[in-house]
C-alpha positions as CSV (number, residue, x, y, z in Angstrom):
1,M,58.9,-83.8,36.0
2,I,57.1,-80.4,36.1
3,Q,54.2,-79.8,33.7
4,Y,53.6,-76.2,32.7
5,E,50.3,-74.9,31.5
6,G,50.5,-72.2,28.8
7,T,53.3,-69.7,28.3
8,L,55.5,-69.4,31.4
9,Y,56.7,-66.0,32.6
10,R,59.2,-65.1,35.3
11,P,61.3,-62.1,36.3
12,P,64.7,-61.8,34.7
13,S,66.5,-62.4,38.0
14,E,64.7,-65.8,38.3
15,A,66.4,-67.2,35.2
16,N,68.2,-69.9,37.3
17,S,65.3,-70.7,39.6
18,L,63.0,-73.7,39.6
19,I,59.6,-72.5,38.4
20,L,56.6,-74.0,40.1
21,Q,53.1,-73.1,39.0
22,A,51.3,-72.9,42.3
23,T,48.6,-70.9,40.6
24,I,47.5,-70.7,37.0
25,G,47.0,-67.2,35.5
26,C,46.3,-64.0,37.4
27,S,43.4,-63.3,39.7
28,W,43.2,-59.7,38.6
29,N,44.1,-60.0,34.9
30,E,42.7,-56.5,34.1
31,C,45.8,-54.5,33.4
32,A,45.5,-52.7,30.1
33,F,49.1,-53.4,29.0
34,C,49.5,-57.0,30.1
35,G,48.8,-60.0,27.8
36,M,50.6,-62.6,29.8
37,Y,47.6,-64.4,31.3
38,R,44.6,-63.4,29.2
39,G,44.3,-66.9,27.8
40,K,44.2,-68.6,31.2
41,R,41.5,-69.1,33.7
42,F,42.8,-68.3,37.2
43,R,42.9,-71.1,39.7
44,V,44.9,-72.4,42.5
45,R,46.5,-75.8,41.8
46,K,45.8,-78.9,43.9
47,L,48.5,-79.5,46.5
48,D,48.8,-83.2,45.4
49,E,49.7,-82.1,41.9
50,L,52.5,-79.9,43.2
51,R,53.7,-82.7,45.5
52,V,54.2,-85.0,42.6
53,E,56.1,-82.3,40.6
54,I,58.3,-81.3,43.6
55,D,59.2,-85.0,44.2
56,G,60.1,-85.3,40.5
57,A,62.3,-82.2,40.7
58,R,64.0,-83.5,43.8
59,E,64.9,-86.7,42.0
60,Q,66.3,-84.9,39.0
61,L,67.8,-81.8,40.5
62,G,68.2,-82.3,44.2
63,A,70.7,-80.1,45.9
64,R,71.1,-78.0,42.7
65,V,67.8,-76.2,43.5
66,R,68.7,-73.0,45.4
67,K,65.9,-70.8,44.3
68,V,62.2,-71.4,43.5
69,F,59.8,-69.0,41.8
70,L,56.1,-69.6,42.4
71,A,54.2,-68.8,39.2
72,D,51.9,-67.7,37.6
73,G,51.1,-64.0,38.0
74,D,49.6,-63.9,41.4
75,A,50.5,-66.8,43.7
76,L,50.2,-64.7,46.8
77,I,46.5,-64.6,46.4
78,A,46.2,-68.2,47.5
79,K,45.3,-69.0,51.0
80,T,48.1,-68.7,53.6
81,S,47.7,-72.2,54.8
82,Y,48.1,-73.5,51.2
83,L,51.2,-71.5,50.6
84,Q,52.7,-72.8,53.9
85,D,52.0,-76.3,52.8
86,V,53.8,-75.7,49.5
87,L,56.7,-74.1,51.3
88,A,57.0,-77.1,53.6
89,L,57.2,-79.4,50.6
90,L,59.9,-77.3,49.1
91,R,62.0,-77.2,52.2
92,D,61.8,-80.9,52.6
93,A,62.7,-81.6,49.0
94,F,65.5,-79.1,48.6
95,P,67.9,-78.8,51.6
96,G,70.0,-76.2,49.8
97,L,67.0,-73.9,49.2
98,R,67.9,-70.3,49.8
99,R,64.9,-68.3,48.5
100,V,61.3,-68.6,47.3
101,S,59.7,-65.7,45.6
102,C,56.6,-64.8,43.7
103,Y,54.7,-62.0,41.9
104,A,52.4,-60.0,44.2
105,S,49.5,-58.0,42.9
106,P,48.3,-55.0,44.9
107,Q,45.0,-56.9,45.3
108,A,46.8,-59.9,46.9
109,L,48.8,-57.6,49.2
110,A,45.5,-55.9,50.2
111,I,44.0,-59.2,51.5
112,R,47.2,-60.6,53.1
113,T,47.7,-59.4,56.6
114,T,51.2,-58.4,57.8
115,E,51.0,-61.4,60.2
116,E,50.3,-63.8,57.4
117,M,53.1,-62.4,55.3
118,T,55.4,-62.7,58.3
119,A,54.5,-66.3,58.7
120,L,55.1,-67.0,55.0
121,R,58.5,-65.3,55.2
122,E,59.4,-67.4,58.2
123,A,58.4,-70.4,56.1
124,G,60.7,-69.3,53.2
125,L,58.7,-67.0,50.9
126,T,61.0,-64.0,51.3
127,Q,60.7,-61.9,48.1
128,Y,57.8,-60.4,46.1
129,Y,57.9,-58.8,42.7
130,L,55.4,-55.9,42.6
131,G,54.4,-54.1,39.4
132,V,53.9,-50.6,40.6
133,E,53.9,-49.3,37.0
134,S,53.3,-45.7,38.0
135,G,52.7,-43.5,41.0
136,H,50.4,-41.1,39.1
137,D,46.8,-41.8,39.8
138,A,45.5,-40.9,36.4
139,V,48.1,-43.2,34.8
140,L,47.2,-46.0,37.2
141,E,43.6,-45.7,36.3
142,D,44.4,-45.7,32.6
143,L,46.5,-48.8,33.1
144,R,43.6,-50.5,35.0
145,K,45.7,-51.4,38.0
146,G,42.8,-51.3,40.4
147,V,44.5,-49.1,42.9
148,D,45.7,-45.5,43.3
149,G,49.2,-44.4,44.5
150,A,48.1,-44.1,48.1
151,E,46.8,-47.7,48.1
152,M,49.9,-49.0,46.4
153,I,52.0,-47.5,49.1
154,R,49.8,-48.8,51.9
155,V,49.8,-52.4,50.7
156,A,53.5,-52.5,49.8
157,R,54.4,-51.1,53.3
158,K,52.5,-54.1,54.8
159,A,54.9,-56.4,53.0
160,K,57.8,-54.3,54.2
161,D,56.6,-54.4,57.7
162,A,56.5,-58.2,57.4
163,G,60.2,-58.2,56.5
164,I,59.6,-59.1,52.8
165,K,62.2,-58.0,50.2
166,L,60.3,-56.1,47.5
167,S,61.3,-55.8,43.9
168,T,59.3,-53.0,42.3
169,M,58.8,-52.2,38.6
170,I,58.0,-48.9,36.9
171,L,56.7,-48.7,33.3
172,L,58.5,-45.9,31.4
173,G,56.2,-44.3,28.8
174,A,53.1,-45.2,30.7
175,G,51.9,-41.6,31.0
176,G,52.3,-40.9,27.3
177,R,53.9,-37.6,26.1
178,D,51.6,-35.2,28.1
179,L,52.2,-36.9,31.5
180,S,55.7,-38.2,30.9
181,L,57.5,-36.1,33.5
182,A,54.6,-36.0,36.0
183,H,54.4,-39.8,35.7
184,A,58.2,-40.0,36.5
185,R,58.0,-37.6,39.5
186,E,54.9,-39.3,41.0
187,S,56.4,-42.8,40.4
188,A,59.5,-41.7,42.2
189,R,57.4,-40.4,45.1
190,V,55.5,-43.7,45.5
191,I,58.7,-45.8,45.1
192,S,60.4,-43.7,47.7
193,A,57.5,-44.1,50.1
194,I,57.7,-47.9,49.6
195,D,61.5,-47.9,49.9
196,P,62.0,-51.3,48.3
197,R,65.1,-53.4,48.1
198,F,65.1,-53.5,44.2
199,V,63.8,-51.0,41.7
200,S,63.7,-51.6,37.9
201,T,62.2,-49.9,34.9
202,L,60.7,-51.4,31.8
203,V,59.4,-49.6,28.7
204,M,55.7,-50.0,28.1
205,T,55.1,-51.8,24.9
206,P,51.8,-52.7,23.2
207,V,51.2,-56.4,23.2
208,E,48.6,-58.1,20.9
209,G,45.4,-59.0,22.6
210,T,45.5,-56.2,25.1
211,P,43.5,-52.9,25.4
212,L,46.8,-51.0,25.0
213,F,47.4,-52.8,21.7
214,D,43.9,-51.8,20.4
215,R,44.6,-48.2,21.4
216,A,47.9,-48.3,19.5
217,L,46.2,-49.7,16.4
218,A,43.7,-46.8,16.6
219,G,46.5,-44.3,16.8
220,A,45.7,-43.4,20.4
221,Y,49.0,-44.4,22.0
222,D,52.1,-42.3,22.4
223,D,55.1,-44.2,21.3
224,L,57.8,-42.2,23.1
225,T,61.2,-41.9,21.4
226,P,64.3,-43.2,23.1
227,L,65.3,-39.7,23.9
228,E,62.0,-38.9,25.5
229,L,62.2,-42.1,27.6
230,T,65.7,-41.1,28.7
231,R,64.4,-37.7,29.9
232,E,61.6,-39.5,31.8
233,L,64.1,-42.0,33.3
234,R,66.4,-39.1,34.4
235,T,63.5,-37.4,36.1
236,F,62.5,-40.6,37.9
237,V,66.0,-41.3,39.2
238,A,66.6,-37.7,40.2
239,H,63.5,-37.7,42.4
240,L,64.0,-41.0,44.1
241,D,64.8,-40.9,47.9
242,L,65.7,-44.4,49.0
243,S,67.6,-45.8,52.0
244,G,69.4,-48.4,49.8
245,A,68.2,-50.2,46.7
246,I,69.6,-52.0,43.7
247,F,68.5,-50.2,40.6
248,R,68.3,-51.8,37.1
249,S,67.0,-50.6,33.7
250,N,68.4,-53.7,31.9
251,H,65.2,-55.4,31.0
252,A,65.0,-56.3,27.4
253,S,62.5,-53.6,26.7
254,N,64.8,-50.8,27.7
255,Y,66.9,-48.7,25.3
256,L,69.5,-47.8,27.8
257,P,70.8,-50.6,30.1
258,L,71.9,-49.0,33.3
259,G,72.4,-50.2,36.9
260,G,73.7,-49.3,40.3
261,T,72.9,-48.9,43.9
262,L,70.8,-46.0,45.1
263,P,71.5,-43.5,46.5
264,K,75.2,-44.3,46.3
265,D,75.4,-44.3,42.5
266,R,72.7,-41.7,41.8
267,Q,75.2,-39.1,40.5
268,A,76.9,-41.5,38.2
269,I,73.6,-42.7,36.7
270,L,72.4,-39.1,36.3
271,A,75.6,-38.2,34.6
272,A,75.2,-41.0,32.2
273,L,71.7,-39.9,31.3
274,D,72.7,-36.3,31.0
275,G,75.4,-37.3,28.6
276,V,72.8,-39.0,26.4
277,L,70.5,-36.0,26.6
278,A,73.3,-33.6,25.7
279,A,74.6,-35.7,22.7
280,P,71.8,-38.1,21.6
281,G,73.6,-38.8,18.4
282,D,76.4,-40.5,20.3
283,A,74.0,-42.5,22.5
284,D,74.4,-46.3,22.5
285,F,70.7,-47.1,22.4
286,V,69.7,-50.7,22.1
287,P,68.6,-51.2,18.4
288,E,64.9,-51.7,18.0
289,H,65.2,-55.2,16.6
290,L,67.1,-56.4,19.7
291,R,64.6,-55.1,22.2
292,G,62.1,-57.6,23.7
293,L,59.0,-57.6,25.9
């Protein structure tokens, strides 16, 4: 049916989706913390290859396919006409299709016009996953994201203007110990300016084969404690100003699985975090051996 090249990655919420590698690797592939695509050469796959795989998936899965995730790390960078052709194939193959989504790098959002993203939304590509990581310019530079906070807001707002649902991610611990709370406040400022539909937090973790891992080996990486990360998360949530977003910190890397809708559940989330900060000995942190990347 579908042939995958290399290790496959997708957001947790796409666990039940059909994964289609429209592109291989990541066109940016410079982020200091990310090792997902370093062993892959970026390229856009041939449409004929995808047509064969989509036909095979239709024969085996048919009406069961309700969601499709376009991998790998940066499918939005492909030409709009190409993505429209892929979306047309998916609509024809799966009559019950409800959503197509993809990762979107800031670089891809920068080159896509609002009109192009609107056309893609109308063709079925309705949700992007954007790794904001931080709103602090020094942290973004350290992470090698290739943009500052102002540019992150600008390109994300283009997608919002096109009617795209944005799912944004922030990396707890990305500012180290010295910039922890500044990173939290600036991240909240940038996320608030974007005003996405979904907000999630992950804990930055050194992965072998990345510059971050090399820094950790050299002793130049601050491994924040669960309590320090809780304080950072509390600061982030307290400074968010959103019109209505689903919030999650339940990624496998997190020590405290929390969730809710903001701003409605802000006080309940802050109260839970304050309880941990007041009595850390009673906190139900996820054990280290159960955490993942």
